[in-house]
C-alpha positions as CSV (number, residue, x, y, z in Angstrom):
1,M,32.9,8.2,-27.8
2,D,36.4,6.6,-27.7
3,I,36.1,4.4,-24.6
4,V,39.8,3.8,-24.3
5,N,40.8,7.4,-24.6
6,R,38.2,8.6,-22.1
7,A,39.1,5.9,-19.6
8,R,42.8,6.8,-19.9
9,S,42.2,10.5,-19.7
10,I,40.0,10.3,-16.6
11,I,42.6,8.1,-14.8
12,V,45.8,9.8,-15.9
13,N,44.7,13.5,-16.3
14,P,41.4,13.8,-14.3
15,K,41.2,17.6,-13.6
16,P,41.0,18.8,-17.2
17,T,39.0,15.8,-18.2
18,W,36.3,16.8,-15.6
19,V,36.1,20.2,-17.3
20,I,35.6,18.6,-20.7
21,I,33.0,16.2,-19.3
22,E,31.1,19.0,-17.6
23,Q,30.8,20.9,-20.9
24,E,29.8,17.9,-23.0
25,S,26.2,17.7,-24.2
26,T,25.0,14.2,-23.7
27,D,21.9,12.1,-22.8
28,W,21.3,8.8,-20.9
29,Q,21.9,6.6,-23.9
30,K,25.2,8.2,-24.8
31,L,26.3,8.1,-21.2
32,Y,25.6,4.4,-20.7
33,V,26.2,3.1,-24.3
34,P,28.8,2.0,-24.9
35,Y,30.9,3.3,-22.0
36,M,29.1,2.0,-18.9
37,V,27.7,-1.1,-20.4
38,V,31.3,-2.2,-21.4
39,L,33.0,-1.2,-18.1
40,A,30.3,-2.8,-15.9
41,A,30.9,-6.1,-17.7
42,I,34.5,-6.3,-16.6
43,P,34.0,-7.1,-12.8
44,A,30.9,-9.2,-13.5
45,V,32.7,-11.5,-16.1
46,A,35.9,-11.6,-14.0
47,G,33.9,-12.6,-10.9
48,F,32.3,-15.5,-12.9
49,I,35.7,-16.6,-14.1
50,G,37.2,-16.5,-10.6
51,W,34.4,-18.3,-8.8
52,S,33.1,-20.8,-11.5
53,V,36.2,-21.4,-13.6
54,F,39.3,-21.1,-11.4
55,G,37.6,-21.5,-8.1
56,V,38.8,-20.4,-4.6
57,S,41.8,-22.3,-3.3
58,G,43.5,-22.4,0.1
59,F,44.8,-24.9,2.6
60,G,45.2,-27.6,-0.1
61,M,41.5,-27.3,-1.1
62,S,39.6,-25.6,-3.9
63,M,35.9,-24.7,-4.3
64,R,34.1,-23.7,-7.4
65,I,30.5,-22.4,-7.8
66,P,28.5,-24.3,-10.4
67,V,28.5,-22.7,-13.8
68,I,24.8,-22.0,-13.9
69,T,24.9,-20.4,-10.5
70,G,27.9,-18.4,-11.5
71,L,26.2,-17.1,-14.7
72,G,23.2,-16.0,-12.7
73,M,25.4,-14.1,-10.2
74,M,27.2,-12.5,-13.1
75,V,24.1,-11.3,-14.8
76,S,22.5,-10.0,-11.6
77,Q,25.7,-8.2,-10.6
78,Y,25.9,-6.6,-14.0
79,I,22.3,-5.3,-14.0
80,M,22.5,-4.1,-10.5
81,T,25.8,-2.2,-11.2
82,L,24.1,-0.3,-14.1
83,V,21.1,0.5,-11.9
84,M,23.1,1.6,-8.9
85,M,25.3,4.0,-10.9
86,F,22.1,6.0,-11.6
87,V,20.8,5.7,-8.0
88,W,24.2,6.8,-6.7
89,G,24.2,9.8,-9.0
90,W,20.7,10.7,-8.0
91,L,21.5,10.7,-4.3
92,I,24.6,12.8,-4.9
93,S,22.5,15.3,-6.8
94,M,20.0,15.4,-4.0
95,L,22.8,16.1,-1.5
96,A,24.3,18.9,-3.6
97,G,22.4,21.7,-1.9
98,T,23.5,20.6,1.6
99,F,27.1,21.3,0.6
100,G,26.5,24.5,-1.3
101,G,26.3,22.9,-4.7
102,Q,23.7,22.8,-7.5
103,A,21.5,19.8,-8.0
104,N,22.0,18.4,-11.5
105,L,21.0,14.8,-12.1
106,M,22.8,14.5,-15.4
107,N,26.1,15.9,-14.1
108,A,25.8,13.7,-11.0
109,V,25.4,10.5,-13.0
110,K,28.3,11.7,-15.2
111,L,30.3,11.9,-12.0
112,T,29.4,8.4,-10.9
113,V,29.8,6.7,-14.3
114,Y,33.2,8.2,-15.2
115,A,34.6,8.2,-11.6
116,S,33.8,4.5,-11.4
117,T,36.3,3.8,-14.3
118,P,39.3,2.7,-12.2
119,A,37.0,0.6,-9.9
120,M,35.5,-1.2,-12.9
121,L,38.9,-1.8,-14.6
122,A,40.4,-3.1,-11.3
123,G,37.5,-5.5,-11.2
124,V,39.5,-7.7,-13.6
125,F,41.5,-8.9,-10.5
126,S,38.3,-10.8,-9.4
127,A,39.2,-13.4,-12.1
128,I,41.8,-14.5,-9.6
129,P,40.1,-14.6,-6.2
130,G,43.4,-14.4,-4.4
131,L,44.1,-11.0,-6.0
132,S,40.6,-9.6,-5.6
133,V,41.7,-7.4,-2.8
134,L,43.6,-5.4,-5.4
135,A,40.2,-4.2,-6.7
136,M,40.0,-2.1,-3.6
137,V,42.8,0.1,-5.0
138,G,40.7,0.9,-8.0
139,G,37.8,1.7,-5.6
140,L,39.9,4.1,-3.6
141,Y,41.1,5.9,-6.7
142,S,37.4,6.2,-7.8
143,L,36.7,8.1,-4.6
144,Y,39.6,10.4,-5.3
145,L,38.2,11.1,-8.8
146,I,34.8,12.0,-7.2
147,Y,36.6,14.4,-4.9
148,L,38.2,16.1,-7.9
149,G,34.9,16.1,-9.9
150,L,32.5,17.4,-7.3
151,P,33.4,21.1,-7.5
152,Q,33.4,21.0,-11.3
153,L,30.1,19.1,-11.9
154,M,28.1,19.8,-8.8
155,K,29.4,23.4,-8.3
156,N,30.0,23.1,-4.6
157,P,32.8,25.1,-2.8
158,Q,36.1,23.4,-2.8
159,E,36.4,23.5,1.0
160,K,33.1,21.4,1.2
161,S,34.3,18.7,-1.2
162,L,35.8,16.6,1.6
163,P,32.7,16.3,3.7
164,Y,30.6,15.9,0.5
165,L,33.0,13.1,-0.6
166,A,32.6,11.4,2.9
167,V,28.8,11.3,2.5
168,A,29.0,10.3,-1.1
169,A,31.5,7.5,-0.1
170,V,29.0,6.2,2.5
171,V,26.3,6.2,-0.1
172,G,28.6,4.4,-2.5
173,I,29.3,1.7,0.1
174,V,25.5,1.3,0.8
175,C,25.1,0.9,-3.0
176,G,27.7,-1.8,-3.0
177,V,26.0,-3.6,-0.2
178,L,22.7,-3.4,-2.0
179,I,24.3,-4.9,-5.1
180,S,25.5,-7.9,-3.1
181,V,22.1,-8.3,-1.4
182,F,20.2,-8.2,-4.6
183,S,22.7,-10.5,-6.3
184,S,22.4,-13.0,-3.5
185,A,18.6,-12.8,-3.6
186,L,18.4,-13.4,-7.3
187,M,21.0,-16.1,-7.3
188,P,21.7,-17.7,-3.9
189,S,25.2,-18.3,-2.6
190,P,26.8,-21.7,-2.2
191,M,25.7,-21.9,1.5
192,S,22.1,-20.9,0.7
193,R,22.2,-23.7,-1.9
194,L,22.7,-26.2,1.0
195,Q,19.9,-24.6,3.0
196,G,17.5,-25.0,0.2
197,G,18.8,-28.5,-0.8
198,G,21.7,-28.9,-3.2
199,D,25.3,-30.0,-3.7
200,I,28.7,-28.4,-3.3
201,N,31.8,-30.0,-4.6
202,I,35.2,-29.4,-3.0
203,T,38.4,-30.7,-4.5
204,T,41.2,-31.8,-2.1
205,P,44.6,-33.4,-2.8
206,K,43.0,-36.8,-1.8
207,G,40.0,-36.5,-4.1
208,E,36.7,-34.8,-4.4
209,V,34.3,-34.2,-1.5
210,Q,30.6,-33.8,-2.2
211,I,28.4,-32.1,0.4
212,S,24.7,-32.8,-0.1
213,A,21.8,-31.4,1.9
214,S,18.1,-32.1,2.0
215,P,15.9,-28.9,2.0
216,I,15.5,-27.3,5.4
217,K,11.9,-26.3,6.0
218,S,10.7,-23.9,8.6
219,G,9.7,-25.8,11.8
220,A,11.0,-29.1,10.4
221,S,14.7,-29.0,11.1
222,G,14.5,-32.6,12.4
223,D,13.7,-33.9,8.9
224,A,16.8,-32.3,7.4
225,A,20.0,-34.1,6.9
226,M,23.5,-33.4,5.4
227,T,25.5,-36.1,3.6
228,I,29.3,-35.8,3.1
229,K,30.7,-38.2,0.4
230,T,34.4,-38.8,0.2
231,A,36.6,-41.4,-1.5
232,D,36.8,-43.3,1.8
233,G,33.1,-43.5,2.5
234,E,30.0,-41.5,3.4
235,V,29.0,-39.6,6.5
236,K,25.4,-38.6,7.2
237,I,24.6,-35.9,9.7
238,D,21.1,-35.9,11.1
239,M,20.1,-32.3,11.9
240,K,17.7,-33.6,14.6
241,N,20.6,-35.0,16.6
242,M,22.5,-31.8,16.1
243,E,19.5,-29.8,17.5
244,E,19.3,-32.1,20.5
245,L,23.0,-31.7,21.1
246,A,22.7,-27.9,20.9
247,K,19.9,-28.0,23.5
248,R,22.0,-30.1,25.9
249,M,24.9,-27.8,25.6
250,Q,22.6,-24.8,26.2
251,A,21.2,-26.5,29.3
252,L,24.7,-27.3,30.6
253,A,25.8,-23.7,30.1
254,A,22.7,-22.5,32.1
255,Q,23.6,-24.9,34.9
256,N,27.2,-23.7,35.1
257,E,25.9,-20.1,35.1
258,A,23.5,-20.8,38.0
259,K,26.3,-22.3,40.1
260,K,28.4,-19.0,39.9
């Protein structure tokens, strides 16, 4: 399969392309290799570049995820994307009868794989976190491609394509959330690194700030501490003191509420 021609045709001329796709004889290997395995790598690699190479900048500061953490997130996102394309297709196939269509797992996965083309290509904007919102444009166009492809591949009446699309979109959003959850579980985010003990480096115009935290154990918050190191010195925050302060504020709020 010519990946470039297929990607261009499904984006530029989707209606006749869906007819061709529906008539194609294929199997799982041909569907995923090389088309999906290549496209799914684009947002994953771009995300790694954006978070671990360029970093996120704003208000005169920048933050980068450590390279090892970024690589782990990239791999987990890539694998989960491949898995969820199949799961999304399976769910769309299961819903077909509800909207007057015909359940067909292969056609449903064809639909999710090829309709995801603009979303995967737009994932390149993740390489520049400030432009990552543009990836939403690709995602919206992918939903439009599903709308066009449903009657052709799932054989549902045209008038039921819109509600079918709405349900499929909700399922797609759930799939996206699952990808994020599983990615976070496999490779923790920067904040979870602090909860488990670790360092985060933030670059500012006046130098680098390092935030270090000792592991926070269940029932032992008083033993945890956070240290902030700057060029001007070091600040240590005792979590026990913070917990006591929170309790005092809570008691004060209760007293004020009782006086009302």
